[in-house]
Residue frames as qw, qx, qy, qz and C-alpha x, y, z in Angstrom:
[[0.005, 0.878, 0.478, 0.001, 0.05, 0.01, 0.01],
 [0.395, 0.346, -0.007, 0.851, 1.15, 3.47, -0.84],
 [0.202, -0.584, -0.504, 0.603, 0.70, 6.05, 1.82],
 [0.163, 0.790, 0.388, 0.446, -1.24, 9.17, 0.77],
 [0.327, -0.113, -0.282, 0.895, 0.14, 12.44, 1.76],
 [0.091, -0.848, -0.513, -0.095, -2.38, 14.78, 3.07],
 [0.243, 0.470, -0.138, 0.838, -1.75, 18.46, 3.38],
 [0.365, -0.494, -0.642, 0.458, -2.10, 19.60, 6.78],
 [0.020, 0.910, 0.274, 0.310, -3.89, 22.85, 7.41],
 [0.417, 0.346, -0.304, 0.784, -1.57, 25.73, 8.40],
 [0.302, -0.567, -0.576, 0.506, -2.02, 27.23, 11.76],
 [0.102, 0.904, 0.310, 0.275, -3.74, 30.59, 11.58],
 [0.501, 0.062, -0.184, 0.843, -1.33, 33.49, 11.93],
 [0.071, -0.700, -0.371, 0.606, -2.19, 36.74, 13.68],
 [0.440, 0.852, 0.278, 0.059, -3.27, 39.52, 11.32],
 [0.078, -0.917, 0.321, 0.225, -0.08, 41.54, 11.85],
 [0.494, -0.360, 0.723, 0.322, 2.11, 38.62, 10.81],
 [0.608, 0.484, 0.607, 0.168, -0.01, 37.90, 7.74],
 [0.266, 0.960, 0.053, -0.069, 0.25, 41.58, 6.62],
 [0.288, -0.784, 0.479, 0.272, 3.95, 41.48, 7.18],
 [0.575, -0.095, 0.749, 0.316, 4.53, 38.42, 5.01],
 [0.495, 0.600, 0.589, 0.219, 2.25, 39.55, 2.19],
 [0.071, 0.964, 0.035, -0.253, 3.21, 43.26, 2.14],
 [0.681, 0.624, -0.126, 0.361, 5.81, 44.55, -0.21],
 [0.673, -0.267, -0.203, 0.660, 9.23, 45.18, 1.15],
 [0.017, 0.989, 0.097, 0.114, 9.45, 48.87, 2.12],
 [0.517, 0.464, -0.316, 0.647, 12.63, 50.85, 2.18],
 [0.459, -0.483, -0.479, 0.572, 13.65, 51.93, 5.64],
 [0.049, 0.962, 0.266, -0.030, 12.72, 55.50, 6.33],
 [0.396, -0.718, 0.283, 0.498, 16.36, 56.60, 6.63],
 [0.470, 0.012, 0.643, 0.605, 17.16, 55.42, 3.12],
 [0.219, 0.760, 0.559, 0.248, 14.14, 57.21, 1.71],
 [0.196, -0.949, -0.067, 0.236, 15.23, 60.46, 3.45],
 [0.491, -0.451, 0.464, 0.583, 18.73, 60.01, 2.13],
 [0.414, 0.364, 0.646, 0.528, 17.41, 59.72, -1.48],
 [0.054, 0.918, 0.382, 0.093, 15.31, 62.85, -1.04],
 [0.376, -0.816, 0.152, 0.411, 18.28, 64.75, 0.35],
 [0.518, -0.187, 0.555, 0.623, 20.46, 63.66, -2.50],
 [0.314, 0.613, 0.605, 0.399, 17.90, 64.79, -5.05],
 [0.119, -0.972, -0.183, 0.086, 17.50, 68.19, -3.32],
 [0.512, -0.624, 0.319, 0.496, 21.26, 68.51, -3.10],
 [0.475, 0.116, 0.603, 0.630, 21.80, 67.79, -6.86],
 [0.162, 0.826, 0.486, 0.232, 19.02, 70.22, -7.65],
 [0.284, -0.922, 0.010, 0.264, 20.69, 72.98, -5.58],
 [0.523, -0.433, 0.455, 0.577, 24.09, 72.26, -7.00],
 [0.433, 0.431, 0.626, 0.485, 22.68, 72.25, -10.58],
 [0.012, 0.938, 0.341, 0.057, 20.97, 75.54, -9.94],
 [0.375, -0.823, 0.179, 0.386, 24.14, 77.08, -8.61],
 [0.544, -0.127, 0.581, 0.592, 26.15, 75.79, -11.52],
 [0.322, 0.656, 0.562, 0.388, 23.60, 77.19, -14.02],
 [0.134, -0.974, -0.153, 0.103, 23.75, 80.54, -12.28],
 [0.468, -0.602, 0.379, 0.524, 27.57, 80.66, -12.37],
 [0.495, 0.215, 0.640, 0.547, 27.52, 79.70, -16.11],
 [0.159, 0.856, 0.447, 0.205, 24.95, 82.43, -16.81],
 [0.268, -0.910, 0.060, 0.309, 27.00, 85.10, -14.90],
 [0.513, -0.335, 0.522, 0.594, 30.16, 84.11, -16.89],
 [0.398, 0.484, 0.626, 0.465, 28.23, 84.38, -20.13],
 [0.022, -0.965, -0.261, -0.005, 27.02, 87.92, -19.11],
 [0.428, -0.734, 0.274, 0.451, 30.58, 88.88, -18.30],
 [0.532, 0.005, 0.604, 0.593, 31.85, 87.63, -21.67],
 [0.254, 0.746, 0.535, 0.304, 29.11, 89.52, -23.48],
 [0.181, -0.967, -0.084, 0.160, 29.93, 92.69, -21.52],
 [0.522, -0.510, 0.405, 0.550, 33.63, 92.35, -22.27],
 [0.471, 0.304, 0.626, 0.542, 32.92, 91.94, -25.97],
 [0.087, 0.897, 0.400, 0.167, 30.72, 95.03, -25.92],
 [0.343, -0.870, 0.116, 0.334, 33.39, 97.09, -24.14],
 [0.535, -0.242, 0.531, 0.611, 36.06, 95.98, -26.62],
 [0.347, 0.589, 0.583, 0.438, 33.78, 96.90, -29.55],
 [0.099, -0.963, -0.248, 0.035, 33.13, 100.36, -27.96],
 [0.468, -0.685, 0.270, 0.489, 36.78, 100.98, -27.34],
 [0.493, 0.092, 0.599, 0.625, 37.56, 100.25, -30.99],
 [0.177, 0.783, 0.501, 0.325, 34.80, 102.59, -32.11],
 [0.271, -0.928, -0.042, 0.252, 36.08, 105.38, -29.81],
 [0.494, -0.435, 0.420, 0.625, 39.58, 105.05, -31.30],
 [0.380, 0.400, 0.620, 0.558, 38.15, 105.24, -34.84],
 [0.004, -0.917, -0.383, -0.109, 36.11, 108.32, -33.89],
 [0.389, -0.798, 0.121, 0.444, 39.13, 110.03, -32.36],
 [0.501, -0.059, 0.553, 0.663, 41.07, 109.39, -35.62],
 [0.199, 0.670, 0.569, 0.433, 38.18, 110.84, -37.61],
 [0.208, -0.941, -0.203, 0.176, 37.99, 113.87, -35.19],
 [0.472, -0.533, 0.305, 0.632, 41.74, 114.56, -35.77],
 [0.399, 0.245, 0.624, 0.625, 41.20, 114.44, -39.54],
 [0.036, 0.830, 0.500, 0.243, 38.27, 116.81, -39.35],
 [0.339, -0.853, -0.040, 0.395, 40.23, 119.26, -37.17],
 [0.469, -0.218, 0.469, 0.715, 42.99, 119.30, -39.82],
 [0.228, 0.520, 0.639, 0.519, 40.43, 119.95, -42.52],
 [0.160, -0.916, -0.363, 0.054, 38.81, 122.74, -40.43],
 [0.428, -0.663, 0.180, 0.588, 42.23, 124.41, -39.93],
 [0.394, 0.048, 0.587, 0.706, 42.95, 124.17, -43.67],
 [0.093, 0.691, 0.618, 0.363, 39.58, 125.64, -44.59],
 [0.248, -0.924, -0.277, 0.094, 39.78, 128.46, -42.10],
 [0.597, -0.246, 0.123, 0.753, 43.30, 129.65, -43.02],
 [0.110, 0.788, 0.092, -0.599, 43.47, 133.33, -44.01],
 [0.028, -0.390, 0.633, 0.669, 45.37, 132.77, -47.30],
 [0.106, 0.273, 0.921, 0.257, 42.75, 130.21, -48.43],
 [0.117, 0.733, 0.571, -0.352, 39.86, 132.50, -47.47],
 [0.046, 0.687, -0.191, -0.700, 41.46, 135.41, -49.47],
 [0.076, -0.163, 0.825, 0.535, 42.03, 133.15, -52.47],
 [0.119, 0.487, 0.862, 0.069, 38.40, 131.88, -52.48],
 [0.073, 0.779, 0.317, -0.536, 37.14, 135.52, -51.97],
 [0.009, 0.613, -0.392, -0.686, 39.19, 136.77, -54.96],
 [0.021, 0.174, -0.854, -0.490, 38.89, 133.88, -57.41],
 [0.030, -0.338, -0.935, -0.101, 35.57, 132.32, -56.74],
 [0.013, -0.749, -0.586, 0.308, 33.58, 135.22, -55.44],
 [0.373, 0.650, 0.264, 0.608, 35.14, 137.99, -57.44],
 [0.355, -0.912, -0.165, 0.122, 35.92, 140.15, -54.43],
 [0.570, 0.481, -0.178, 0.643, 38.79, 142.65, -54.30],
 [0.409, -0.322, -0.387, 0.761, 40.49, 144.89, -51.69],
 [0.091, 0.916, 0.378, -0.102, 38.65, 148.21, -51.25],
 [0.471, 0.511, 0.035, 0.718, 40.16, 151.29, -52.84],
 [0.264, -0.089, -0.397, 0.874, 41.11, 154.33, -50.72],
 [0.284, -0.158, -0.030, -0.945, 38.07, 156.49, -51.51],
 [0.646, -0.295, -0.598, -0.372, 35.76, 153.55, -50.53],
 [0.549, -0.253, -0.648, 0.463, 37.01, 153.52, -47.02],
 [0.210, -0.753, -0.077, -0.619, 35.29, 155.84, -44.66],
 [0.463, -0.010, -0.661, 0.590, 36.88, 156.34, -41.32],
 [0.437, -0.745, -0.260, -0.432, 34.67, 157.27, -38.43],
 [0.367, 0.212, -0.608, 0.671, 36.37, 158.59, -35.33],
 [0.540, -0.727, -0.410, -0.114, 34.88, 158.68, -31.96],
 [0.249, 0.495, -0.395, 0.733, 36.24, 161.30, -29.67],
 [0.452, -0.471, 0.358, -0.668, 36.10, 161.34, -25.92],
 [0.342, 0.015, -0.934, 0.106, 35.35, 158.57, -23.73],
 [0.429, -0.596, -0.677, -0.045, 33.01, 157.77, -20.99]]
């Protein structure tokens, strides 16, 4: 004869133990807090890094703008010097006399054309 194996009923477990065995494994609270802290830390470090990169980009743009303005100022100073030379040449007395005589047909006044008015006495 072959003995038949019968399954024996399991003893009933208290509710707390049943829940413990069927529940999913939970992370300990300390590990969860550690993960949250790490995420927050990486977020803050990333934000700081982005701020630093942004500031350096602003500085680079400002330096480029300053260099461009310095170059423009030097070009304007050269142009100012050229214009001062041209103004001196145009306002020279010999040139003014030549333009007056040749281009405008002017001449020095003759002696009878000059009328001298004398003022006598003072205040």
